[in-house]
TIDO-11373 format. One line per 4 residues: number of its first residue (from 1); their letters; for each residue y, x, z of C-alpha. Coordinates in pm, 1 decimal. Layout:
residues N
NUM> A> Y/X/Z ~ ...
This chain:
residues 551
1> MNSP> 4311.1/2593.6/1434.6 ~ 4660.2/2441.9/1443.9 ~ 4732.6/2509.6/1076.8 ~ 4838.7/2217.5/853.1
5> FFRN> 4523.4/2273.1/642.5 ~ 4295.0/2232.7/943.9 ~ 4488.5/1929.2/1070.0 ~ 4463.4/1770.2/724.3
9> IMKN> 4084.0/1821.3/716.8 ~ 4050.6/1669.6/1064.0 ~ 4268.3/1374.3/966.1 ~ 4077.0/1306.2/641.3
13> NLLS> 3736.1/1319.7/808.0 ~ 3854.8/1112.0/1103.7 ~ 3990.6/837.0/876.8 ~ 3685.9/839.6/648.7
17> GLTV> 3449.0/833.0/948.3 ~ 3630.9/535.4/1100.8 ~ 3636.1/352.7/766.0 ~ 3262.3/399.2/714.8
21> GIIA> 3199.7/306.6/1079.7 ~ 3379.2/-25.7/1031.2 ~ 3152.6/-100.4/732.0 ~ 2836.6/27.6/902.2
25> LPLS> 2885.4/-187.5/1213.1 ~ 2817.1/-535.4/1065.4 ~ 2597.4/-402.3/784.8 ~ 2358.2/-224.8/1022.0
29> MALA> 2315.8/-545.2/1221.9 ~ 2266.4/-751.6/905.9 ~ 2001.2/-512.3/773.4 ~ 1814.4/-512.6/1105.1
33> IATG> 1815.8/-894.2/1112.7 ~ 1696.6/-903.9/749.4 ~ 1410.4/-672.7/846.9 ~ 1306.7/-909.0/1125.9
37> VPPQ> 1418.0/-709.9/1431.5 ~ 1710.1/-756.1/1677.6 ~ 2051.6/-647.9/1539.5 ~ 2106.3/-373.0/1795.4
41> LGLY> 1817.8/-172.4/1645.9 ~ 2021.4/-134.1/1328.1 ~ 2316.0/-6.0/1531.9 ~ 2094.6/245.1/1715.4
45> TAII> 1970.0/369.2/1377.1 ~ 2325.3/418.5/1246.7 ~ 2418.3/622.2/1557.4 ~ 2116.2/855.8/1559.5
49> AGVF> 2089.8/896.0/1181.1 ~ 2463.9/950.9/1145.6 ~ 2447.4/1251.3/1377.4 ~ 2108.3/1413.5/1313.5
53> AAIF> 2088.8/1365.4/934.6 ~ 2432.2/1528.9/910.6 ~ 2331.3/1822.0/1133.7 ~ 1989.0/1896.7/983.5
57> GSSK> 2040.4/1777.6/624.5 ~ 2192.5/1967.2/333.6 ~ 2462.7/1724.4/214.8 ~ 2812.9/1755.3/358.6
61> INIS> 2924.8/1399.2/301.9 ~ 2616.2/1174.7/287.6 ~ 2607.2/889.7/540.6 ~ 2261.1/798.6/669.3
65> GPTA> 2140.5/487.4/848.3 ~ 1952.8/163.9/780.4 ~ 1963.8/69.7/411.7 ~ 1894.6/-237.3/201.3
69> AFVV> 1626.4/-46.6/9.6 ~ 1405.5/-44.9/320.4 ~ 1431.0/-417.4/399.3 ~ 1155.6/-530.7/162.6
73> ILIP> 913.3/-260.4/271.7 ~ 974.3/-309.7/646.4 ~ 939.2/-690.1/665.6 ~ 556.4/-694.9/623.8
77> IVQE> 521.7/-411.5/878.5 ~ 715.5/-610.1/1140.4 ~ 515.5/-925.9/1063.9 ~ 178.6/-747.4/1095.2
81> FGVT> 238.2/-481.3/1361.5 ~ 558.2/-589.3/1539.6 ~ 848.7/-364.5/1638.2 ~ 614.7/-103.9/1791.7
85> GLLL> 427.3/-68.9/1463.4 ~ 758.0/-31.8/1281.1 ~ 871.4/247.7/1514.6 ~ 540.5/432.6/1469.3
89> CGLL> 564.9/394.9/1089.1 ~ 913.8/544.7/1102.0 ~ 784.2/836.6/1308.9 ~ 497.1/903.8/1066.4
93> SGVI> 730.0/878.9/765.8 ~ 950.1/1145.4/925.0 ~ 652.9/1383.0/949.9 ~ 564.8/1314.1/583.8
97> LIFI> 924.6/1378.9/473.1 ~ 922.6/1716.3/650.0 ~ 598.2/1808.3/470.6 ~ 750.3/1709.3/135.6
101> GVLK> 1054.5/1927.8/207.7 ~ 855.9/2226.1/340.7 ~ 625.2/2217.9/36.4 ~ 939.9/2211.3/-183.9
105> LGTL> 840.9/1888.6/-358.6 ~ 1192.6/1745.8/-348.1 ~ 1261.5/1842.7/-708.2 ~ 944.2/1660.5/-821.5
109> IELI> 1060.8/1334.2/-662.5 ~ 1383.2/1366.5/-861.8 ~ 1172.2/1353.4/-1181.1 ~ 1067.3/989.7/-1133.5
113> PYPV> 1184.9/808.0/-1449.1 ~ 1496.6/594.1/-1448.4 ~ 1315.9/266.6/-1539.3 ~ 1099.2/304.8/-1226.8
117> TVGF> 1395.1/343.4/-989.0 ~ 1588.7/61.9/-1157.2 ~ 1280.1/-161.7/-1134.5 ~ 1247.3/-87.6/-760.2
121> TSGI> 1612.5/-139.6/-675.2 ~ 1654.0/-453.1/-886.4 ~ 1340.2/-603.8/-732.0 ~ 1459.2/-518.0/-381.5
125> AVVI> 1797.0/-680.0/-454.9 ~ 1630.4/-1003.5/-571.5 ~ 1410.2/-1020.9/-260.4 ~ 1699.8/-950.2/-21.9
129> ATFQ> 1919.8/-1212.4/-189.9 ~ 1638.2/-1469.9/-177.6 ~ 1574.6/-1412.2/192.6 ~ 1944.7/-1467.6/274.5
133> IKDF> 1942.1/-1823.5/136.7 ~ 1797.0/-1958.8/464.0 ~ 2086.7/-1844.0/686.1 ~ 2352.0/-1878.5/414.5
137> FGLS> 2278.0/-2251.9/378.9 ~ 2179.4/-2296.3/745.2 ~ 1832.4/-2426.4/652.9 ~ 1593.8/-2526.4/932.3
141> IENF> 1270.6/-2333.7/867.4 ~ 1059.5/-2268.6/1175.2 ~ 812.1/-2016.1/1032.4 ~ 978.7/-1822.2/750.6
145> NGSY> 680.0/-1595.7/677.7 ~ 431.8/-1540.3/397.5 ~ 457.9/-1400.6/45.8 ~ 766.1/-1415.6/-174.3
149> LDKI> 638.9/-1727.7/-352.2 ~ 557.6/-1890.0/-14.4 ~ 914.9/-1831.2/100.1 ~ 1057.1/-1966.9/-225.4
153> YLIF> 850.7/-2281.8/-169.2 ~ 972.8/-2311.2/192.6 ~ 1335.1/-2273.9/81.5 ~ 1312.9/-2542.0/-186.9
157> TSFH> 1128.6/-2788.1/37.5 ~ 1381.1/-2734.7/319.4 ~ 1705.3/-2790.2/129.5 ~ 1738.0/-3136.6/279.3
161> TINF> 1803.3/-2962.5/616.3 ~ 2116.7/-2785.2/487.5 ~ 2387.3/-2733.6/749.5 ~ 2718.3/-2780.8/564.7
165> SEFS> 2918.0/-2615.2/844.0 ~ 2717.9/-2292.9/813.4 ~ 2715.6/-2313.8/434.1 ~ 3096.6/-2346.2/438.2
169> IGLL> 3127.2/-2036.4/659.3 ~ 2890.5/-1841.9/432.2 ~ 3083.6/-1951.2/124.9 ~ 3418.1/-1861.2/284.5
173> TLFL> 3284.5/-1516.4/380.4 ~ 3155.0/-1457.7/28.1 ~ 3489.6/-1565.6/-118.7 ~ 3686.4/-1333.2/113.4
177> LILW> 3453.7/-1037.2/47.1 ~ 3492.3/-1070.9/-330.8 ~ 3864.9/-1151.1/-322.1 ~ 3956.8/-864.0/-89.6
181> QKTK> 3763.5/-610.8/-299.9 ~ 3979.7/-703.6/-598.6 ~ 4297.0/-612.6/-407.2 ~ 4185.6/-245.2/-403.5
185> SKIP> 4300.4/-225.4/-41.5 ~ 4176.7/67.5/170.3 ~ 4093.9/-175.8/450.8 ~ 3721.8/-261.6/418.6
189> SALI> 3661.3/-614.6/289.0 ~ 3386.3/-663.1/549.2 ~ 3640.2/-612.7/832.1 ~ 3877.4/-876.3/692.1
193> ALTI> 3613.3/-1134.1/596.1 ~ 3403.0/-1109.3/912.9 ~ 3703.9/-1104.6/1146.9 ~ 3847.7/-1423.5/994.7
197> TTII> 3517.7/-1612.6/985.3 ~ 3418.8/-1501.1/1337.3 ~ 3747.1/-1636.9/1478.6 ~ 3700.9/-1963.7/1288.5
201> VAFL> 3339.9/-2004.7/1407.8 ~ 3432.4/-1926.7/1770.1 ~ 3701.9/-2194.7/1754.4 ~ 3470.2/-2451.3/1593.5
205> NIYV> 3185.3/-2388.2/1838.7 ~ 3421.8/-2433.9/2136.7 ~ 3641.9/-2722.6/2024.2 ~ 3440.2/-2918.1/1765.2
209> PNAN> 3154.2/-3125.7/1907.8 ~ 2811.7/-3060.2/1753.6 ~ 2939.4/-2776.3/1534.5 ~ 2657.6/-2548.0/1655.5
213> ISTI> 2714.1/-2275.3/1395.9 ~ 2457.0/-1999.2/1446.1 ~ 2582.4/-1663.0/1568.7 ~ 2412.4/-1344.0/1683.3
217> ASTF> 2453.9/-1463.4/2044.3 ~ 2288.5/-1800.2/1977.7 ~ 2003.3/-1644.6/1779.3 ~ 1908.4/-1329.0/1973.0
221> SYQI> 1854.7/-1253.4/2340.8 ~ 1767.0/-933.2/2523.6 ~ 1613.6/-812.4/2848.4 ~ 1648.7/-448.6/2948.1
225> GDLQ> 1523.0/-392.6/3300.5 ~ 1714.7/-633.2/3524.2 ~ 1981.9/-687.6/3259.9 ~ 1938.1/-989.2/3034.0
229> GNGI> 2161.7/-1197.8/2811.5 ~ 2232.0/-1318.5/2459.0 ~ 2353.3/-1126.1/2157.2 ~ 2387.7/-748.3/2163.3
233> PPIP> 2322.2/-556.7/2488.2 ~ 2624.7/-356.5/2607.9 ~ 2397.2/-54.2/2669.1 ~ 2451.4/192.9/2381.9
237> LQFS> 2127.4/393.7/2371.5 ~ 1812.5/418.9/2578.6 ~ 1533.8/671.8/2536.4 ~ 1184.6/521.4/2518.3
241> LPWA> 851.2/618.1/2368.6 ~ 781.4/436.1/2038.0 ~ 429.5/353.8/2160.3 ~ 543.0/243.0/2509.2
245> HLEL> 427.3/-118.8/2454.9 ~ 75.7/-18.5/2349.5 ~ -219.6/29.0/2580.1 ~ -370.8/378.2/2577.7
249> QEIN> -690.6/257.1/2408.1 ~ -487.0/97.0/2128.0 ~ -349.1/433.5/2016.2 ~ -631.3/565.4/1798.2
253> LELI> -716.5/685.4/1449.2 ~ -784.0/331.8/1331.6 ~ -423.7/234.9/1405.4 ~ -295.7/550.3/1229.1
257> YKLL> -507.3/469.4/920.6 ~ -357.9/119.2/908.1 ~ -0.4/244.4/943.1 ~ -30.9/549.2/715.0
261> PHAI> 1.6/368.2/375.3 ~ 317.6/195.5/501.3 ~ 453.0/528.7/631.7 ~ 387.1/698.6/295.8
265> AIAI> 569.8/419.8/113.3 ~ 866.6/451.2/354.8 ~ 872.7/830.1/309.0 ~ 862.7/812.1/-72.1
269> LGAL> 1127.6/541.5/-90.4 ~ 1341.3/724.7/167.1 ~ 1311.5/1047.9/-30.4 ~ 1408.3/871.9/-354.2
273> ESLL> 1707.4/701.3/-193.2 ~ 1828.1/1019.9/-21.0 ~ 1800.2/1237.1/-331.0 ~ 1958.8/972.1/-553.3
277> CAVI> 2245.6/950.2/-304.8 ~ 2275.9/1330.1/-310.5 ~ 2290.6/1334.3/-692.9 ~ 2567.7/1071.4/-691.5
281> SDGM> 2768.8/1239.2/-416.0 ~ 2731.4/1584.6/-577.6 ~ 2857.3/1438.2/-904.6 ~ 3164.3/1295.9/-730.2
285> TGNK> 3247.6/1604.2/-520.8 ~ 3105.1/1904.3/-708.1 ~ 2892.0/2000.4/-407.3 ~ 2533.6/2125.7/-442.4
289> TNPN> 2276.2/1961.1/-217.7 ~ 1948.5/2141.0/-152.8 ~ 1693.2/1859.5/-206.5 ~ 1420.9/2011.4/10.8
293> KELI> 1653.8/2082.5/303.1 ~ 1793.0/1730.1/270.6 ~ 1441.9/1582.0/296.4 ~ 1362.8/1798.1/598.9
297> GQGI> 1682.4/1669.6/761.4 ~ 1585.1/1309.1/686.7 ~ 1237.0/1379.5/824.4 ~ 1371.8/1518.2/1152.7
301> TNII> 1604.6/1218.0/1177.5 ~ 1323.5/968.0/1130.4 ~ 1115.6/1142.5/1395.5 ~ 1401.8/1117.7/1648.2
305> VPFF> 1522.1/763.0/1562.2 ~ 1212.8/573.2/1696.5 ~ 1257.1/731.9/2041.0 ~ 1584.5/536.7/2066.9
309> GGIP> 1448.6/211.7/1923.0 ~ 1587.4/267.4/1573.3 ~ 1429.7/161.7/1244.5 ~ 1364.4/400.1/948.5
313> ATAA> 1677.0/555.8/802.2 ~ 1782.7/725.2/482.2 ~ 2103.8/822.7/303.2 ~ 2305.5/512.1/213.1
317> IART> 2467.1/526.2/-131.6 ~ 2735.6/259.2/-76.2 ~ 2854.4/404.4/256.0 ~ 2849.0/757.4/112.2
321> VVNI> 3068.5/652.2/-182.3 ~ 3316.4/489.0/59.4 ~ 3308.8/806.9/268.0 ~ 3398.1/1020.9/-35.8
325> KSGA> 3671.8/786.1/-157.2 ~ 3820.7/784.4/195.1 ~ 3869.4/1161.5/177.9 ~ 3565.4/1302.4/360.4
329> TSKL> 3506.7/1674.8/313.6 ~ 3254.8/1768.6/583.6 ~ 2967.7/1647.9/802.9 ~ 3223.6/1561.7/1068.1
333> SSII> 3292.8/1224.8/901.2 ~ 2928.0/1115.0/944.4 ~ 2931.7/1212.5/1312.8 ~ 3263.1/1026.7/1367.9
337> HALF> 3116.6/715.1/1201.3 ~ 2819.7/733.0/1440.9 ~ 3047.4/775.4/1743.9 ~ 3254.8/474.4/1631.3
341> VLVS> 2940.1/258.4/1627.0 ~ 2842.7/394.7/1971.4 ~ 3183.1/312.0/2121.8 ~ 3178.3/-33.9/1960.2
345> ITFL> 2842.7/-120.3/2121.1 ~ 2967.3/-0.7/2459.7 ~ 3297.7/-188.9/2464.7 ~ 3279.0/-459.7/2196.1
349> STYL> 2921.7/-591.4/2220.1 ~ 3040.5/-931.4/2351.0 ~ 3271.6/-979.5/2051.1 ~ 3014.8/-851.5/1802.8
353> SYLP> 2773.7/-1115.4/1932.9 ~ 3005.9/-1387.0/1798.2 ~ 2941.9/-1280.9/1436.9 ~ 2810.0/-1582.1/1240.3
357> MASL> 2462.6/-1550.7/1088.5 ~ 2588.7/-1713.6/766.2 ~ 2858.5/-1445.6/735.2 ~ 2604.4/-1165.7/772.0
361> SALL> 2392.0/-1333.8/502.9 ~ 2696.4/-1345.0/273.3 ~ 2752.5/-973.4/338.2 ~ 2390.5/-898.2/238.8
365> LVVA> 2426.7/-1111.9/-74.5 ~ 2712.9/-884.5/-182.8 ~ 2502.1/-577.7/-96.5 ~ 2211.4/-719.1/-300.9
369> WNMS> 2438.2/-782.3/-599.5 ~ 2583.1/-429.8/-582.1 ~ 2236.3/-270.6/-574.6 ~ 2084.0/-502.7/-837.1
373> EVKH> 2194.4/-279.7/-1126.9 ~ 2216.4/-581.1/-1357.6 ~ 2400.0/-383.9/-1628.5 ~ 2145.8/-100.5/-1625.1
377> FRNI> 1853.5/-345.2/-1614.5 ~ 1987.9/-529.8/-1918.9 ~ 2068.5/-204.1/-2099.5 ~ 1712.7/-70.0/-2057.9
381> IQVA> 1566.2/-391.7/-2198.7 ~ 1804.1/-382.4/-2496.4 ~ 1793.1/-15.2/-2600.9 ~ 1501.0/162.8/-2429.9
385> PKDD> 1160.2/230.3/-2592.7 ~ 893.4/-34.9/-2527.6 ~ 705.5/187.4/-2280.8 ~ 1014.4/213.1/-2059.4
389> VYVL> 1070.7/-163.5/-2074.8 ~ 709.5/-231.7/-1969.1 ~ 743.5/12.8/-1677.5 ~ 1071.6/-148.3/-1569.1
393> LTCF> 932.3/-502.6/-1574.1 ~ 608.7/-398.2/-1400.8 ~ 788.9/-224.3/-1111.5 ~ 1035.3/-512.7/-1082.2
397> SLTV> 762.5/-780.7/-1078.8 ~ 541.3/-597.2/-828.1 ~ 835.3/-541.6/-593.4 ~ 930.9/-908.6/-600.2
401> LFDM> 592.2/-1080.5/-607.2 ~ 381.5/-844.0/-394.8 ~ 531.3/-567.3/-182.3 ~ 697.1/-230.9/-208.0
405> QIAV> 381.6/-43.5/-105.3 ~ 200.9/-159.9/-420.5 ~ 513.9/-119.8/-632.3 ~ 570.2/239.5/-513.6
409> AVGI> 208.4/337.3/-583.7 ~ 194.7/170.7/-926.0 ~ 544.6/292.3/-1016.3 ~ 458.7/656.6/-946.0
413> GLAS> 129.1/611.3/-1131.7 ~ 309.8/466.4/-1432.8 ~ 565.0/747.4/-1418.1 ~ 280.8/1002.4/-1432.0
417> ILFI> 106.9/823.5/-1720.4 ~ 435.4/797.6/-1909.6 ~ 498.4/1170.1/-1859.7 ~ 145.9/1260.5/-1976.3
421> KRTI> 169.5/1033.4/-2280.2 ~ 500.8/1180.8/-2389.7 ~ 374.7/1534.6/-2334.2 ~ 69.7/1456.9/-2548.6
425> DLYS> 304.0/1321.8/-2816.3 ~ 464.5/1667.0/-2829.9 ~ 122.4/1818.4/-2907.6 ~ -10.0/1848.0/-3263.4
429> IELI> -298.5/2014.6/-3445.1 ~ -291.4/2028.4/-3823.0 ~ -480.2/2200.0/-4099.9 ~ -260.9/2431.0/-4307.6
433> NTEN> -324.2/2361.8/-4674.0 ~ -447.5/2701.7/-4796.5 ~ -350.8/2627.3/-5156.6 ~ 16.8/2593.2/-5054.0
437> LTTH> 22.2/2878.3/-4802.3 ~ 283.8/3087.6/-4983.3 ~ 252.2/3393.8/-4758.5 ~ -122.4/3422.2/-4826.0
441> PDIP> -207.6/3235.2/-5146.6 ~ -541.4/3410.8/-5195.3 ~ -717.3/3277.8/-4882.7 ~ -1078.0/3183.6/-4964.3
445> ENIS> -1183.2/2820.2/-4937.8 ~ -1432.7/2897.3/-4661.0 ~ -1143.5/2990.5/-4423.7 ~ -946.7/2712.2/-4248.3
449> IYDI> -625.7/2770.7/-4053.9 ~ -523.8/2519.4/-3787.2 ~ -172.4/2525.4/-3645.1 ~ -157.3/2406.1/-3281.1
453> NGPM> 178.1/2317.9/-3120.8 ~ 254.0/2210.5/-2763.8 ~ 74.3/2239.3/-2429.1 ~ -304.7/2202.7/-2431.8
457> FFGA> -421.5/1995.1/-2137.8 ~ -677.6/1719.4/-2088.9 ~ -530.7/1460.8/-2328.8 ~ -448.2/1710.2/-2604.5
461> AQNA> -772.6/1906.7/-2555.6 ~ -988.9/1611.2/-2653.5 ~ -785.8/1569.5/-2971.6 ~ -837.2/1937.2/-3060.5
465> LKTL> -1209.6/1913.3/-2986.2 ~ -1258.2/1614.7/-3219.3 ~ -1055.2/1776.3/-3498.7 ~ -1232.6/2112.2/-3491.4
469> LNTN> -1582.3/1969.7/-3458.3 ~ -1517.1/1770.6/-3775.4 ~ -1426.9/2072.4/-3990.0 ~ -1555.5/2088.0/-4343.7
473> EDTN> -1919.8/2203.4/-4372.4 ~ -1813.7/2463.3/-4631.9 ~ -1581.4/2625.9/-4378.3 ~ -1745.9/2917.0/-4194.7
477> TVIL> -1434.6/3076.7/-4038.9 ~ -1163.6/2891.8/-3845.4 ~ -833.3/3048.0/-3737.6 ~ -647.9/2875.1/-3451.6
481> NMQN> -278.0/2964.0/-3465.9 ~ -173.8/2914.2/-3100.3 ~ 161.0/3094.2/-3101.9 ~ 335.2/2769.1/-2996.8
485> VSMI> 90.2/2680.4/-2717.2 ~ 272.8/2728.2/-2386.4 ~ -4.9/2640.3/-2139.7 ~ -372.2/2550.2/-2117.8
489> DMTA> -557.9/2367.2/-1841.3 ~ -923.8/2359.7/-1732.2 ~ -1009.8/2060.5/-1951.5 ~ -878.8/2245.2/-2256.4
493> IVAL> -1075.1/2558.9/-2158.5 ~ -1395.1/2351.7/-2135.3 ~ -1313.6/2192.4/-2473.0 ~ -1266.6/2537.6/-2629.9
497> KSIV> -1600.2/2648.3/-2484.1 ~ -1766.0/2348.7/-2645.9 ~ -1608.6/2444.9/-2978.9 ~ -1727.9/2806.8/-2943.0
501> ENFE> -2084.6/2694.9/-2861.5 ~ -2084.0/2447.3/-3149.9 ~ -1960.2/2714.7/-3391.3 ~ -2225.0/2960.5/-3267.1
505> SKEK> -2502.0/2706.9/-3332.0 ~ -2370.1/2656.1/-3686.9 ~ -2305.4/3032.2/-3736.9 ~ -1932.0/2971.4/-3779.7
509> KLIF> -1667.2/3219.0/-3669.0 ~ -1359.6/3137.0/-3453.1 ~ -1042.5/3346.4/-3441.2 ~ -761.5/3290.9/-3191.0
513> CGLN> -414.1/3388.3/-3306.2 ~ -93.4/3444.0/-3104.2 ~ -229.8/3375.7/-2753.7 ~ 19.9/3463.2/-2479.5
517> ERII> -87.5/3693.6/-2196.7 ~ -122.9/3412.6/-1943.2 ~ -362.7/3216.4/-2163.2 ~ -566.5/3531.0/-2245.0
521> KKLE> -611.7/3597.9/-1870.3 ~ -724.7/3238.2/-1813.8 ~ -979.5/3260.3/-2095.8 ~ -1111.5/3595.2/-1969.6
525> KANF> -1149.8/3445.5/-1620.8 ~ -1350.0/3163.5/-1781.4 ~ -1587.4/3429.7/-1933.2 ~ -1457.8/3413.7/-2290.0
529> NLNK> -1552.4/3735.1/-2471.7 ~ -1275.4/3769.0/-2728.9 ~ -1426.9/4075.4/-2898.2 ~ -1751.1/3926.0/-3027.2
533> ENLN> -1838.7/3911.0/-3395.5 ~ -1801.8/3533.7/-3402.0 ~ -1506.4/3510.9/-3158.0 ~ -1192.8/3723.6/-3183.2
537> SFKS> -825.8/3719.9/-3088.2 ~ -529.2/3872.9/-3273.1 ~ -155.9/3874.3/-3207.8 ~ -36.7/3770.5/-3552.9
541> LEES> -150.2/3532.9/-3825.4 ~ -150.4/3817.2/-4079.3 ~ -398.4/4021.1/-3872.1 ~ -617.4/3714.4/-3825.6
545> IFYA> -625.4/3635.0/-4198.8 ~ -695.6/4002.0/-4285.3 ~ -989.4/4011.0/-4042.9 ~ -1123.7/3676.3/-4169.2
549> KKL> -1121.3/3806.3/-4530.2 ~ -1292.5/4124.4/-4417.2 ~ -1570.4/3917.4/-4260.5
C-alpha cells in the first residue's frame, strides 16, 4: 500500500479528480440553468452521478453528470411538467436504461449511423448557443418560452434592451476561455476566466452605482425548511421523494403515459452519449468497456439521482477527456471529482453564488462550439453519399426546429430505413445465360437458372417474387441457386410459397440449390415439402442441373 506505484496511482487520480471537479463545478450549474432549473440541481447531479455511475458502470475513467446533450430535451419537460415532472422522467429513463442493458441491446445502439449522431449533436449545439444569447447580452425578456422560432423572434425584438455591462463581462469571459486554452496550461480555463470575471463583477456591483450585473445570487433564491436565501443553498444533499410535490391522486397511469415518451427519449440519448463516450475513452486508453454493463450503471444512477433532486445524467465526453489527459487510471478519479463538488457546495456556496450569469452563458457558448462538430458536419455534406446527407440535415433540422423527442424517433427510423435499403442493395437475383454457361453448355432452353445473392428478407423477397413470376412461358423448370443466401425471413418464405403455388398451377417445376441447414429447417417448419416431383432441393448446382435434365 505504501509502494511508489500505489502512491503514484493515488496522486494521478487525485489530481485528475480535482481538475475535473473544478471544471464540473461551474459547468453543472450552467447546464442546470440552461435546462430551466436552479443551479444547485446540476451540482447534486454531478455528486450522485460521479459516485454511482463509477461504482455500477463498466468504464474505469468515464465522468458522469449533467451534459449539454440533455439540455434541449429537458427544457420542454420543465416547461410542461415542472421540476417534479423532470425528476420523474429521469427516474423512468433509469428503468428503461436498465432494461436496455439487461436485454443486451447496448451493441445495437452503437450501430446508429454517424450522420444521425452528428445531426443530433450539431442541432443541440445550435439550440444551446441560441438560448445563451439572452444572458450573454443581458437582454430583458420576461417570458422566454415557446418554440425555437418563437425564441429567435423574442431575441431579435429585444436587442434594444441590451445591457452593455453584462455583454462586456460575457465577452471578457469568452475571450479568457479561448485565450487560456491556447496556452496549453494544465489549469482549467474555466477556473481562470470565471475567477477573474466574478471578482470584477463583485467589485462593480458594490462600488459602481446602477451596475446591477446579474449573478446566480441575484437570479435564484431558495427555501429549504426554515432556511431561505439567495444563490446556492449551503446544504450539500437532501433526500426527498421525486413525487413529493404531487398529490396522491395526481400520481396515476395518465401521468406516466404523458411522461413516458420523454423518458424514452432521455434514455436513448443517454445511452448514445454514454456509449459514444466509452468508445472515445477506450480509444484513448486501450480499455474495454462492456456496453451493457455501462448502460445498467447509468440506469441505476438515474434512478438514484432524482431522490436527491438531481436532473438526468449520462457520461460526459469533454470531462472524460480531461480526466484521461490529467492522468486518471481508475474509478477513484470520478469519485474524487464528486467529493470536490460536495465540499465546494458545503463551504463555498456563498462565493459560487457570485458567479455572473453572462459568464456562465459564455462558458456554455464554448461548450456548444466544442460539441457542434462543424468539421464533421461539413465533411459529411462534402463527401458522403446523398442518403447520408439527407439523414444528417433531417436530424439537424428536427432537433433545432422541433424537439429532441421527434428528432430521436425520426433519426432512429431513418437509421433503420437506411440500413434496410443498403442491405437490399447487397441483394441480387439474375438469370444465368444458359448459352454462356461454360460448365454446362448443353442445358435445354426450357430450364432457367437464377443466381440469388445476399439475405432474403421483406424488401428483397418482393423483388425475387416479381422476377420469378415473370419467367419465360417456354421455361418449365427453374433452378434457384441460393448458395450465397445467408438468411431468410417470414416475408421471403411467404413469397417463396406464392412462387411454388404459381408454378404448380402452371405445371412448372422449382428446384432449390445450395440451401444452408438453417434455411432448410425454416422452410420445413413452414410446411415446404422439398421432395415433391415439382419441388426439390439439392446441395450443388451440378446435382440440380442433372435432375432437371432427367425430368
